[in-house]
All heavy atoms as TSV, in Angstrom:
chain	resi	resn	atom	element	x	y	z
A	1	MET	N	N	23.120	-3.647	3.131
A	1	MET	CA	C	21.705	-3.311	3.257
A	1	MET	C	C	21.581	-2.114	4.199
A	1	MET	O	O	22.145	-2.101	5.283
A	1	MET	CB	C	20.928	-4.510	3.802
A	1	MET	CG	C	19.468	-4.208	4.066
A	1	MET	SD	S	18.499	-5.595	4.697
A	1	MET	CE	C	18.329	-6.566	3.230
A	2	THR	N	N	20.811	-1.129	3.779
A	2	THR	CA	C	20.589	0.046	4.617
A	2	THR	C	C	19.472	-0.229	5.622
A	2	THR	O	O	18.722	-1.205	5.485
A	2	THR	CB	C	20.193	1.267	3.766
A	2	THR	OG1	O	18.898	1.024	3.197
A	2	THR	CG2	C	21.210	1.547	2.673
A	3	ILE	N	N	19.361	0.641	6.604
A	3	ILE	CA	C	18.285	0.498	7.589
A	3	ILE	C	C	16.930	0.641	6.908
A	3	ILE	O	O	15.991	-0.092	7.220
A	3	ILE	CB	C	18.444	1.524	8.728
A	3	ILE	CG1	C	19.667	1.154	9.568
A	3	ILE	CG2	C	17.198	1.593	9.593
A	3	ILE	CD1	C	19.996	2.083	10.687
A	4	ALA	N	N	16.823	1.568	5.959
A	4	ALA	CA	C	15.555	1.746	5.240
A	4	ALA	C	C	15.171	0.474	4.491
A	4	ALA	O	O	13.993	0.109	4.437
A	4	ALA	CB	C	15.652	2.929	4.279
A	5	GLN	N	N	16.141	-0.227	3.924
A	5	GLN	CA	C	15.854	-1.476	3.213
A	5	GLN	C	C	15.447	-2.575	4.188
A	5	GLN	O	O	14.532	-3.353	3.906
A	5	GLN	CB	C	17.077	-1.919	2.405
A	5	GLN	CG	C	17.346	-1.037	1.212
A	5	GLN	CD	C	18.694	-1.337	0.579
A	5	GLN	OE1	O	19.661	-1.685	1.260
A	5	GLN	NE2	N	18.759	-1.195	-0.740
A	6	LEU	N	N	16.112	-2.631	5.343
A	6	LEU	CA	C	15.768	-3.608	6.367
A	6	LEU	C	C	14.340	-3.382	6.855
A	6	LEU	O	O	13.536	-4.313	6.926
A	6	LEU	CB	C	16.744	-3.510	7.545
A	6	LEU	CG	C	16.405	-4.355	8.763
A	6	LEU	CD1	C	16.563	-5.830	8.450
A	6	LEU	CD2	C	17.275	-3.946	9.933
A	7	VAL	N	N	14.010	-2.135	7.145
A	7	VAL	CA	C	12.656	-1.790	7.588
A	7	VAL	C	C	11.655	-2.135	6.490
A	7	VAL	O	O	10.595	-2.696	6.754
A	7	VAL	CB	C	12.562	-0.305	7.991
A	7	VAL	CG1	C	11.126	0.129	8.194
A	7	VAL	CG2	C	13.382	-0.053	9.253
A	8	GLY	N	N	11.984	-1.816	5.257
A	8	GLY	CA	C	11.093	-2.117	4.137
A	8	GLY	C	C	10.824	-3.601	3.988
A	8	GLY	O	O	9.676	-4.012	3.778
A	9	ASP	N	N	11.863	-4.404	4.119
A	9	ASP	CA	C	11.697	-5.857	4.025
A	9	ASP	C	C	10.792	-6.366	5.144
A	9	ASP	O	O	9.895	-7.178	4.921
A	9	ASP	CB	C	13.046	-6.571	4.098
A	9	ASP	CG	C	13.875	-6.404	2.835
A	9	ASP	OD1	O	13.327	-5.966	1.803
A	9	ASP	OD2	O	15.082	-6.721	2.889
A	10	ASN	N	N	11.035	-5.887	6.369
A	10	ASN	CA	C	10.218	-6.315	7.508
A	10	ASN	C	C	8.781	-5.814	7.382
A	10	ASN	O	O	7.837	-6.508	7.772
A	10	ASN	CB	C	10.849	-5.847	8.817
A	10	ASN	CG	C	12.139	-6.568	9.125
A	10	ASN	OD1	O	12.378	-7.675	8.646
A	10	ASN	ND2	N	12.995	-5.947	9.915
A	11	LEU	N	N	8.616	-4.637	6.819
A	11	LEU	CA	C	7.289	-4.091	6.585
A	11	LEU	C	C	6.524	-4.961	5.588
A	11	LEU	O	O	5.349	-5.282	5.800
A	11	LEU	CB	C	7.424	-2.666	6.063
A	11	LEU	CG	C	6.189	-1.802	5.961
A	11	LEU	CD1	C	5.514	-1.665	7.314
A	11	LEU	CD2	C	6.573	-0.435	5.430
A	12	ARG	N	N	7.184	-5.379	4.536
A	12	ARG	CA	C	6.560	-6.229	3.517
A	12	ARG	C	C	6.106	-7.561	4.128
A	12	ARG	O	O	4.980	-8.012	3.887
A	12	ARG	CB	C	7.538	-6.495	2.372
A	12	ARG	CG	C	6.953	-7.354	1.257
A	12	ARG	CD	C	7.935	-7.626	0.117
A	12	ARG	NE	N	8.620	-6.422	-0.345
A	12	ARG	CZ	C	9.904	-6.116	-0.077
A	12	ARG	NH1	N	10.643	-6.929	0.648
A	12	ARG	NH2	N	10.430	-5.002	-0.546
A	13	VAL	N	N	6.972	-8.165	4.928
A	13	VAL	CA	C	6.639	-9.438	5.574
A	13	VAL	C	C	5.425	-9.272	6.487
A	13	VAL	O	O	4.493	-10.086	6.459
A	13	VAL	CB	C	7.855	-9.979	6.365
A	13	VAL	CG1	C	7.460	-11.145	7.249
A	13	VAL	CG2	C	8.963	-10.387	5.410
A	14	ALA	N	N	5.406	-8.212	7.279
A	14	ALA	CA	C	4.294	-7.969	8.212
A	14	ALA	C	C	2.991	-7.705	7.458
A	14	ALA	O	O	1.925	-8.199	7.844
A	14	ALA	CB	C	4.622	-6.796	9.127
A	15	ARG	N	N	3.076	-6.944	6.369
A	15	ARG	CA	C	1.869	-6.639	5.580
A	15	ARG	C	C	1.292	-7.917	4.986
A	15	ARG	O	O	0.080	-8.158	5.053
A	15	ARG	CB	C	2.213	-5.645	4.462
A	15	ARG	CG	C	1.048	-5.386	3.516
A	15	ARG	CD	C	1.427	-4.454	2.395
A	15	ARG	NE	N	2.542	-4.885	1.587
A	15	ARG	CZ	C	2.484	-5.811	0.626
A	15	ARG	NH1	N	1.341	-6.439	0.362
A	15	ARG	NH2	N	3.559	-6.122	-0.085
A	16	LYS	N	N	2.161	-8.733	4.414
A	16	LYS	CA	C	1.692	-9.978	3.808
A	16	LYS	C	C	1.133	-10.933	4.854
A	16	LYS	O	O	0.163	-11.649	4.586
A	16	LYS	CB	C	2.818	-10.632	3.014
A	16	LYS	CG	C	3.121	-9.879	1.732
A	16	LYS	CD	C	4.176	-10.591	0.906
A	16	LYS	CE	C	4.391	-9.863	-0.415
A	16	LYS	NZ	N	5.326	-10.600	-1.275
A	17	ALA	N	N	1.732	-10.947	6.047
A	17	ALA	CA	C	1.239	-11.806	7.130
A	17	ALA	C	C	-0.179	-11.425	7.542
A	17	ALA	O	O	-0.965	-12.278	7.967
A	17	ALA	CB	C	2.181	-11.747	8.328
A	18	LYS	N	N	-0.520	-10.142	7.407
A	18	LYS	CA	C	-1.876	-9.667	7.711
A	18	LYS	C	C	-2.820	-9.842	6.528
A	18	LYS	O	O	-4.017	-9.559	6.635
A	18	LYS	CB	C	-1.852	-8.189	8.112
A	18	LYS	CG	C	-1.213	-7.899	9.446
A	18	LYS	CD	C	-2.039	-8.384	10.604
A	18	LYS	CE	C	-3.202	-7.455	10.833
A	18	LYS	NZ	N	-3.964	-7.799	12.026
A	19	GLY	N	N	-2.300	-10.271	5.383
A	19	GLY	CA	C	-3.134	-10.486	4.207
A	19	GLY	C	C	-3.575	-9.199	3.536
A	19	GLY	O	O	-4.631	-9.164	2.900
A	20	LEU	N	N	-2.766	-8.153	3.662
A	20	LEU	CA	C	-3.114	-6.857	3.082
A	20	LEU	C	C	-2.302	-6.590	1.817
A	20	LEU	O	O	-1.168	-7.054	1.684
A	20	LEU	CB	C	-2.839	-5.743	4.091
A	20	LEU	CG	C	-3.636	-5.785	5.390
A	20	LEU	CD1	C	-3.107	-4.776	6.380
A	20	LEU	CD2	C	-5.106	-5.544	5.106
A	21	THR	N	N	-2.885	-5.820	0.927
A	21	THR	CA	C	-2.175	-5.389	-0.273
A	21	THR	C	C	-1.497	-4.052	0.004
A	21	THR	O	O	-1.844	-3.342	0.952
A	21	THR	CB	C	-3.130	-5.211	-1.461
A	21	THR	OG1	O	-4.031	-4.136	-1.174
A	21	THR	CG2	C	-3.902	-6.495	-1.752
A	22	GLN	N	N	-0.556	-3.706	-0.848
A	22	GLN	CA	C	0.060	-2.382	-0.736
A	22	GLN	C	C	-0.996	-1.296	-0.883
A	22	GLN	O	O	-0.940	-0.283	-0.186
A	22	GLN	CB	C	1.142	-2.201	-1.806
A	22	GLN	CG	C	2.407	-2.947	-1.533
A	22	GLN	CD	C	3.503	-2.604	-2.531
A	22	GLN	OE1	O	3.250	-1.973	-3.570
A	22	GLN	NE2	N	4.713	-3.021	-2.218
A	23	GLN	N	N	-1.939	-1.498	-1.769
A	23	GLN	CA	C	-2.986	-0.501	-1.993
A	23	GLN	C	C	-3.817	-0.284	-0.731
A	23	GLN	O	O	-4.147	0.852	-0.395
A	23	GLN	CB	C	-3.891	-0.915	-3.148
A	23	GLN	CG	C	-4.966	0.124	-3.465
A	23	GLN	CD	C	-4.373	1.454	-3.910
A	23	GLN	OE1	O	-3.580	1.495	-4.840
A	23	GLN	NE2	N	-4.734	2.536	-3.244
A	24	GLN	N	N	-4.150	-1.350	-0.028
A	24	GLN	CA	C	-4.948	-1.216	1.192
A	24	GLN	C	C	-4.196	-0.418	2.256
A	24	GLN	O	O	-4.779	0.444	2.916
A	24	GLN	CB	C	-5.313	-2.596	1.740
A	24	GLN	CG	C	-6.336	-3.325	0.892
A	24	GLN	CD	C	-6.502	-4.777	1.310
A	24	GLN	OE1	O	-5.527	-5.499	1.492
A	24	GLN	NE2	N	-7.754	-5.191	1.453
A	25	VAL	N	N	-2.928	-0.708	2.415
A	25	VAL	CA	C	-2.135	0.019	3.418
A	25	VAL	C	C	-1.970	1.472	2.983
A	25	VAL	O	O	-2.118	2.390	3.794
A	25	VAL	CB	C	-0.765	-0.659	3.642
A	25	VAL	CG1	C	0.071	0.141	4.626
A	25	VAL	CG2	C	-0.948	-2.085	4.136
A	26	ALA	N	N	-1.681	1.678	1.711
A	26	ALA	CA	C	-1.513	3.045	1.206
A	26	ALA	C	C	-2.783	3.866	1.399
A	26	ALA	O	O	-2.717	5.026	1.823
A	26	ALA	CB	C	-1.131	3.006	-0.271
A	27	THR	N	N	-3.923	3.279	1.128
A	27	THR	CA	C	-5.197	3.984	1.310
A	27	THR	C	C	-5.391	4.377	2.765
A	27	THR	O	O	-5.801	5.501	3.061
A	27	THR	CB	C	-6.363	3.110	0.819
A	27	THR	OG1	O	-6.185	2.852	-0.582
A	27	THR	CG2	C	-7.703	3.791	1.041
A	28	ALA	N	N	-5.080	3.474	3.678
A	28	ALA	CA	C	-5.214	3.777	5.109
A	28	ALA	C	C	-4.274	4.902	5.538
A	28	ALA	O	O	-4.583	5.660	6.459
A	28	ALA	CB	C	-4.937	2.525	5.936
A	29	MET	N	N	-3.140	5.017	4.847
A	29	MET	CA	C	-2.165	6.069	5.157
A	29	MET	C	C	-2.437	7.365	4.398
A	29	MET	O	O	-1.720	8.341	4.576
A	29	MET	CB	C	-0.755	5.595	4.788
A	29	MET	CG	C	-0.243	4.456	5.618
A	29	MET	SD	S	1.411	3.931	5.074
A	29	MET	CE	C	2.394	5.321	5.643
A	30	HIS	N	N	-3.452	7.354	3.540
A	30	HIS	CA	C	-3.754	8.499	2.673
A	30	HIS	C	C	-2.577	8.810	1.741
A	30	HIS	O	O	-2.183	9.960	1.561
A	30	HIS	CB	C	-4.145	9.735	3.484
A	30	HIS	CG	C	-5.268	9.492	4.421
A	30	HIS	ND1	N	-6.570	9.317	4.007
A	30	HIS	CD2	C	-5.291	9.347	5.769
A	30	HIS	CE1	C	-7.335	9.098	5.048
A	30	HIS	NE2	N	-6.590	9.106	6.134
A	31	LYS	N	N	-2.014	7.720	1.180
A	31	LYS	CA	C	-0.895	7.823	0.249
A	31	LYS	C	C	-1.250	7.087	-1.036
A	31	LYS	O	O	-2.171	6.291	-1.077
A	31	LYS	CB	C	0.360	7.157	0.840
A	31	LYS	CG	C	0.891	7.778	2.093
A	31	LYS	CD	C	1.730	8.949	1.746
A	31	LYS	CE	C	2.389	9.538	2.976
A	31	LYS	NZ	N	3.077	10.763	2.676
A	32	TYR	N	N	-0.469	7.348	-2.074
A	32	TYR	CA	C	-0.575	6.566	-3.299
A	32	TYR	C	C	0.129	5.232	-3.082
A	32	TYR	O	O	1.090	5.142	-2.302
A	32	TYR	CB	C	0.072	7.281	-4.481
A	32	TYR	CG	C	-0.634	8.538	-4.908
A	32	TYR	CD1	C	-0.061	9.782	-4.689
A	32	TYR	CD2	C	-1.874	8.479	-5.530
A	32	TYR	CE1	C	-0.703	10.946	-5.074
A	32	TYR	CE2	C	-2.535	9.628	-5.923
A	32	TYR	CZ	C	-1.948	10.866	-5.693
A	32	TYR	OH	O	-2.594	12.015	-6.064
A	33	GLN	N	N	-0.304	4.205	-3.807
A	33	GLN	CA	C	0.324	2.893	-3.698
A	33	GLN	C	C	1.805	2.979	-4.053
A	33	GLN	O	O	2.642	2.339	-3.417
A	33	GLN	CB	C	-0.411	1.879	-4.587
A	33	GLN	CG	C	0.155	0.472	-4.535
A	33	GLN	CD	C	1.301	0.244	-5.504
A	33	GLN	OE1	O	1.348	0.850	-6.573
A	33	GLN	NE2	N	2.225	-0.604	-5.139
A	34	SER	N	N	2.142	3.776	-5.043
A	34	SER	CA	C	3.542	3.898	-5.454
A	34	SER	C	C	4.403	4.510	-4.352
A	34	SER	O	O	5.569	4.135	-4.184
A	34	SER	CB	C	3.659	4.717	-6.740
A	34	SER	OG	O	3.116	6.012	-6.546
A	35	ASP	N	N	3.833	5.428	-3.568
A	35	ASP	CA	C	4.571	6.004	-2.440
A	35	ASP	C	C	4.811	4.944	-1.374
A	35	ASP	O	O	5.914	4.834	-0.831
A	35	ASP	CB	C	3.810	7.176	-1.816
A	35	ASP	CG	C	3.726	8.378	-2.730
A	35	ASP	OD1	O	4.580	8.515	-3.636
A	35	ASP	OD2	O	2.795	9.189	-2.554
A	36	TYR	N	N	3.777	4.158	-1.089
A	36	TYR	CA	C	3.937	3.104	-0.091
A	36	TYR	C	C	4.969	2.080	-0.570
A	36	TYR	O	O	5.794	1.601	0.215
A	36	TYR	CB	C	2.603	2.411	0.224
A	36	TYR	CG	C	2.809	1.280	1.187
A	36	TYR	CD1	C	2.976	1.535	2.545
A	36	TYR	CD2	C	2.898	-0.025	0.740
A	36	TYR	CE1	C	3.229	0.500	3.422
A	36	TYR	CE2	C	3.149	-1.066	1.609
A	36	TYR	CZ	C	3.314	-0.800	2.946
A	36	TYR	OH	O	3.578	-1.821	3.811
A	37	SER	N	N	4.947	1.754	-1.833
A	37	SER	CA	C	5.911	0.815	-2.396
A	37	SER	C	C	7.346	1.294	-2.154
A	37	SER	O	O	8.238	0.485	-1.878
A	37	SER	CB	C	5.660	0.639	-3.894
A	37	SER	OG	O	6.647	-0.174	-4.477
A	38	ASP	N	N	7.565	2.590	-2.230
A	38	ASP	CA	C	8.894	3.143	-1.971
A	38	ASP	C	C	9.341	2.872	-0.534
A	38	ASP	O	O	10.530	2.676	-0.290
A	38	ASP	CB	C	8.923	4.650	-2.245
A	38	ASP	CG	C	8.879	4.974	-3.733
A	38	ASP	OD1	O	9.104	4.069	-4.563
A	38	ASP	OD2	O	8.612	6.145	-4.062
A	39	TYR	N	N	8.408	2.841	0.415
A	39	TYR	CA	C	8.765	2.491	1.799
A	39	TYR	C	C	9.240	1.046	1.862
A	39	TYR	O	O	10.252	0.751	2.495
A	39	TYR	CB	C	7.573	2.649	2.748
A	39	TYR	CG	C	7.064	4.065	2.903
A	39	TYR	CD1	C	5.704	4.322	2.863
A	39	TYR	CD2	C	7.919	5.130	3.109
A	39	TYR	CE1	C	5.214	5.609	3.013
A	39	TYR	CE2	C	7.444	6.424	3.245
A	39	TYR	CZ	C	6.086	6.662	3.203
A	39	TYR	OH	O	5.610	7.930	3.353
A	40	GLU	N	N	8.510	0.151	1.222
A	40	GLU	CA	C	8.878	-1.261	1.271
A	40	GLU	C	C	10.176	-1.544	0.518
A	40	GLU	O	O	10.887	-2.476	0.862
A	40	GLU	CB	C	7.753	-2.141	0.712
A	40	GLU	CG	C	6.586	-2.287	1.648
A	40	GLU	CD	C	5.631	-3.406	1.258
A	40	GLU	OE1	O	5.880	-4.131	0.268
A	40	GLU	OE2	O	4.610	-3.542	1.956
A	41	ARG	N	N	10.473	-0.760	-0.479
A	41	ARG	CA	C	11.718	-0.958	-1.231
A	41	ARG	C	C	12.900	-0.255	-0.572
A	41	ARG	O	O	14.034	-0.376	-1.038
A	41	ARG	CB	C	11.558	-0.482	-2.670
A	41	ARG	CG	C	10.583	-1.368	-3.448
A	41	ARG	CD	C	10.489	-1.027	-4.900
A	41	ARG	NE	N	9.985	0.329	-5.077
A	41	ARG	CZ	C	10.324	1.132	-6.071
A	41	ARG	NH1	N	11.184	0.744	-6.979
A	41	ARG	NH2	N	9.815	2.346	-6.167
A	42	GLY	N	N	12.647	0.461	0.505
A	42	GLY	CA	C	13.716	1.135	1.228
A	42	GLY	C	C	14.218	2.390	0.560
A	42	GLY	O	O	15.314	2.857	0.839
A	43	LEU	N	N	13.409	2.968	-0.317
A	43	LEU	CA	C	13.804	4.190	-1.010
A	43	LEU	C	C	13.498	5.440	-0.198
A	43	LEU	O	O	14.130	6.480	-0.396
A	43	LEU	CB	C	13.114	4.270	-2.372
A	43	LEU	CG	C	13.419	3.122	-3.335
A	43	LEU	CD1	C	12.624	3.291	-4.618
A	43	LEU	CD2	C	14.907	3.032	-3.610
A	44	ILE	N	N	12.528	5.327	0.701
A	44	ILE	CA	C	12.139	6.447	1.557
A	44	ILE	C	C	12.109	5.947	2.993
A	44	ILE	O	O	11.528	4.899	3.276
A	44	ILE	CB	C	10.737	6.987	1.187
A	44	ILE	CG1	C	10.718	7.493	-0.250
A	44	ILE	CG2	C	10.322	8.100	2.145
A	44	ILE	CD1	C	9.352	7.915	-0.733
A	45	GLN	N	N	12.727	6.699	3.896
A	45	GLN	CA	C	12.698	6.330	5.299
A	45	GLN	C	C	11.387	6.793	5.923
A	45	GLN	O	O	10.877	7.873	5.613
A	45	GLN	CB	C	13.867	6.962	6.048
A	45	GLN	CG	C	15.201	6.400	5.637
A	45	GLN	CD	C	16.336	6.948	6.464
A	45	GLN	OE1	O	16.127	7.605	7.460
A	45	GLN	NE2	N	17.553	6.651	6.047
A	46	LEU	N	N	10.869	5.971	6.809
A	46	LEU	CA	C	9.632	6.297	7.520
A	46	LEU	C	C	9.922	7.249	8.664
A	46	LEU	O	O	10.925	7.099	9.358
A	46	LEU	CB	C	9.006	5.025	8.092
A	46	LEU	CG	C	8.508	3.999	7.085
A	46	LEU	CD1	C	8.255	2.672	7.772
A	46	LEU	CD2	C	7.245	4.503	6.424
A	47	ASP	N	N	9.034	8.211	8.876
A	47	ASP	CA	C	9.176	9.059	10.050
A	47	ASP	C	C	8.449	8.405	11.232
A	47	ASP	O	O	7.777	7.379	11.085
A	47	ASP	CB	C	8.664	10.478	9.787
A	47	ASP	CG	C	7.181	10.554	9.460
A	47	ASP	OD1	O	6.391	9.748	9.994
A	47	ASP	OD2	O	6.801	11.431	8.668
A	48	TYR	N	N	8.602	8.988	12.401
A	48	TYR	CA	C	8.069	8.406	13.634
A	48	TYR	C	C	6.569	8.143	13.543
A	48	TYR	O	O	6.105	7.056	13.896
A	48	TYR	CB	C	8.374	9.335	14.815
A	48	TYR	CG	C	7.805	8.859	16.110
A	48	TYR	CD1	C	8.425	7.841	16.833
A	48	TYR	CD2	C	6.634	9.413	16.621
A	48	TYR	CE1	C	7.904	7.389	18.023
A	48	TYR	CE2	C	6.098	8.959	17.816
A	48	TYR	CZ	C	6.743	7.956	18.514
A	48	TYR	OH	O	6.204	7.507	19.681
A	49	ASP	N	N	5.807	9.114	13.081
A	49	ASP	CA	C	4.347	8.965	13.012
A	49	ASP	C	C	3.937	7.808	12.101
A	49	ASP	O	O	3.010	7.060	12.414
A	49	ASP	CB	C	3.679	10.255	12.544
A	49	ASP	CG	C	3.771	11.374	13.570
A	49	ASP	OD1	O	3.842	11.060	14.778
A	49	ASP	OD2	O	3.779	12.548	13.163
A	50	LYS	N	N	4.627	7.662	10.983
A	50	LYS	CA	C	4.300	6.569	10.057
A	50	LYS	C	C	4.676	5.213	10.655
A	50	LYS	O	O	3.961	4.234	10.470
A	50	LYS	CB	C	4.987	6.789	8.714
A	50	LYS	CG	C	4.384	7.931	7.919
A	50	LYS	CD	C	5.095	8.101	6.594
A	50	LYS	CE	C	4.593	9.300	5.845
A	50	LYS	NZ	N	5.082	10.564	6.390
A	51	ILE	N	N	5.798	5.170	11.369
A	51	ILE	CA	C	6.192	3.920	12.024
A	51	ILE	C	C	5.123	3.489	13.018
A	51	ILE	O	O	4.688	2.331	13.013
A	51	ILE	CB	C	7.563	4.067	12.721
A	51	ILE	CG1	C	8.670	4.169	11.671
A	51	ILE	CG2	C	7.828	2.897	13.676
A	51	ILE	CD1	C	10.029	4.540	12.230
A	52	ILE	N	N	4.675	4.404	13.850
A	52	ILE	CA	C	3.654	4.081	14.853
A	52	ILE	C	C	2.354	3.663	14.183
A	52	ILE	O	O	1.728	2.666	14.573
A	52	ILE	CB	C	3.430	5.268	15.809
A	52	ILE	CG1	C	4.711	5.587	16.590
A	52	ILE	CG2	C	2.264	5.005	16.763
A	52	ILE	CD1	C	5.278	4.425	17.386
A	53	PHE	N	N	1.930	4.388	13.158
A	53	PHE	CA	C	0.700	4.052	12.441
A	53	PHE	C	C	0.777	2.642	11.865
A	53	PHE	O	O	-0.138	1.832	12.029
A	53	PHE	CB	C	0.443	5.072	11.321
A	53	PHE	CG	C	-0.770	4.750	10.505
A	53	PHE	CD1	C	-2.015	5.186	10.911
A	53	PHE	CD2	C	-0.671	4.001	9.342
A	53	PHE	CE1	C	-3.153	4.871	10.166
A	53	PHE	CE2	C	-1.793	3.683	8.599
A	53	PHE	CZ	C	-3.038	4.122	9.013
A	54	LEU	N	N	1.876	2.346	11.173
A	54	LEU	CA	C	2.017	1.038	10.532
A	54	LEU	C	C	2.125	-0.083	11.557
A	54	LEU	O	O	1.565	-1.166	11.349
A	54	LEU	CB	C	3.225	1.043	9.599
A	54	LEU	CG	C	3.032	1.870	8.330
A	54	LEU	CD1	C	4.365	2.083	7.617
A	54	LEU	CD2	C	2.019	1.217	7.408
A	55	CYS	N	N	2.820	0.156	12.652
A	55	CYS	CA	C	2.918	-0.870	13.693
A	55	CYS	C	C	1.541	-1.201	14.261
A	55	CYS	O	O	1.213	-2.376	14.458
A	55	CYS	CB	C	3.857	-0.420	14.805
A	55	CYS	SG	S	5.608	-0.490	14.333
A	56	ARG	N	N	0.749	-0.190	14.498
A	56	ARG	CA	C	-0.606	-0.434	15.006
A	56	ARG	C	C	-1.458	-1.155	13.973
A	56	ARG	O	O	-2.196	-2.086	14.294
A	56	ARG	CB	C	-1.256	0.883	15.413
A	56	ARG	CG	C	-0.676	1.450	16.684
A	56	ARG	CD	C	-1.334	2.730	17.081
A	56	ARG	NE	N	-0.749	3.221	18.331
A	56	ARG	CZ	C	-0.774	4.469	18.711
A	56	ARG	NH1	N	-1.362	5.394	17.957
A	56	ARG	NH2	N	-0.207	4.823	19.848
A	57	MET	N	N	-1.355	-0.750	12.732
A	57	MET	CA	C	-2.150	-1.357	11.674
A	57	MET	C	C	-1.776	-2.820	11.449
A	57	MET	O	O	-2.644	-3.657	11.199
A	57	MET	CB	C	-1.983	-0.567	10.375
A	57	MET	CG	C	-2.790	-1.102	9.233
A	57	MET	SD	S	-2.608	-0.060	7.787
A	57	MET	CE	C	-3.849	-0.794	6.737
A	58	LEU	N	N	-0.485	-3.118	11.536
A	58	LEU	CA	C	0.006	-4.456	11.225
A	58	LEU	C	C	0.209	-5.320	12.475
A	58	LEU	O	O	0.683	-6.449	12.372
A	58	LEU	CB	C	1.316	-4.349	10.436
A	58	LEU	CG	C	1.216	-3.591	9.107
A	58	LEU	CD1	C	2.594	-3.411	8.487
A	58	LEU	CD2	C	0.272	-4.288	8.139
A	59	ASP	N	N	-0.147	-4.785	13.635
A	59	ASP	CA	C	-0.003	-5.519	14.911
A	59	ASP	C	C	1.431	-5.984	15.150
A	59	ASP	O	O	1.675	-7.155	15.463
A	59	ASP	CB	C	-0.964	-6.719	14.975
A	59	ASP	CG	C	-2.412	-6.292	14.993
A	59	ASP	OD1	O	-2.714	-5.253	15.610
A	59	ASP	OD2	O	-3.233	-6.990	14.377
A	60	ILE	N	N	2.372	-5.062	14.967
A	60	ILE	CA	C	3.773	-5.350	15.233
A	60	ILE	C	C	4.331	-4.233	16.113
A	60	ILE	O	O	3.669	-3.227	16.350
A	60	ILE	CB	C	4.597	-5.471	13.931
A	60	ILE	CG1	C	4.514	-4.179	13.113
A	60	ILE	CG2	C	4.148	-6.673	13.111
A	60	ILE	CD1	C	5.430	-4.152	11.895
A	61	THR	N	N	5.565	-4.415	16.570
A	61	THR	CA	C	6.222	-3.384	17.358
A	61	THR	C	C	7.295	-2.709	16.502
A	61	THR	O	O	7.743	-3.290	15.501
A	61	THR	CB	C	6.893	-3.983	18.613
A	61	THR	OG1	O	7.993	-4.813	18.178
A	61	THR	CG2	C	5.907	-4.794	19.447
A	62	PRO	N	N	7.750	-1.520	16.900
A	62	PRO	CA	C	8.871	-0.911	16.189
A	62	PRO	C	C	10.100	-1.821	16.177
A	62	PRO	O	O	10.834	-1.855	15.200
A	62	PRO	CB	C	9.116	0.382	16.962
A	62	PRO	CG	C	7.775	0.748	17.503
A	62	PRO	CD	C	7.166	-0.585	17.878
A	63	ASN	N	N	10.296	-2.581	17.255
A	63	ASN	CA	C	11.421	-3.518	17.268
A	63	ASN	C	C	11.301	-4.549	16.153
A	63	ASN	O	O	12.310	-4.980	15.598
A	63	ASN	CB	C	11.514	-4.238	18.623
A	63	ASN	CG	C	12.020	-3.320	19.710
A	63	ASN	OD1	O	12.613	-2.285	19.433
A	63	ASN	ND2	N	11.777	-3.709	20.954
A	64	ASP	N	N	10.075	-4.965	15.850
A	64	ASP	CA	C	9.872	-5.905	14.743
A	64	ASP	C	C	10.323	-5.295	13.415
A	64	ASP	O	O	10.869	-5.988	12.561
A	64	ASP	CB	C	8.397	-6.317	14.631
A	64	ASP	CG	C	7.900	-7.099	15.821
A	64	ASP	OD1	O	8.704	-7.834	16.442
A	64	ASP	OD2	O	6.702	-6.979	16.146
A	65	LEU	N	N	10.083	-4.006	13.243
A	65	LEU	CA	C	10.468	-3.353	12.002
A	65	LEU	C	C	11.983	-3.277	11.835
A	65	LEU	O	O	12.501	-3.372	10.725
A	65	LEU	CB	C	9.904	-1.933	11.924
A	65	LEU	CG	C	8.478	-1.768	11.465
A	65	LEU	CD1	C	8.104	-0.301	11.404
A	65	LEU	CD2	C	8.236	-2.421	10.132
A	66	PHE	N	N	12.698	-3.107	12.954
A	66	PHE	CA	C	14.134	-2.920	12.886
A	66	PHE	C	C	14.924	-4.194	13.155
A	66	PHE	O	O	16.150	-4.171	13.212
A	66	PHE	CB	C	14.568	-1.810	13.857
A	66	PHE	CG	C	14.083	-0.450	13.440
A	66	PHE	CD1	C	12.875	0.038	13.901
A	66	PHE	CD2	C	14.822	0.320	12.558
A	66	PHE	CE1	C	12.406	1.287	13.506
A	66	PHE	CE2	C	14.372	1.570	12.154
A	66	PHE	CZ	C	13.162	2.049	12.625
A	67	ALA	N	N	14.230	-5.332	13.299
A	67	ALA	CA	C	14.898	-6.598	13.588
A	67	ALA	C	C	15.674	-7.112	12.382
A	67	ALA	O	O	15.210	-6.999	11.249
A	67	ALA	CB	C	13.862	-7.637	14.015
A	68	VAL	N	N	16.820	-7.660	12.648
A	68	VAL	CA	C	17.662	-8.225	11.590
A	68	VAL	C	C	17.229	-9.640	11.290
A	68	VAL	O	O	16.834	-10.386	12.102
A	68	VAL	CB	C	19.147	-8.218	11.997
A	68	VAL	CG1	C	20.009	-8.848	10.942
A	68	VAL	CG2	C	19.585	-6.801	12.278
C-alpha cells in the first residue's frame, strides 16, 4: 500500500464519519467529484494546502490522515 492509498483510505473513513458525500467535499474544495474520488483511491497525492483544508473540514489532524 502506498502512502497516497493510506491517506485516501483514512480520508474516506473521516468523510463518512462526518456524514458527508464525496460530492459535498468536492464542492467545498472547488473540485469535480471525480477528482476528489481520485484522492480517496490514492491515485493523486494531496498537497499541503489540501491536507490542511480537509483536516479542518473533517475535524481531524494530519496525523490522522497518515495513521496506519
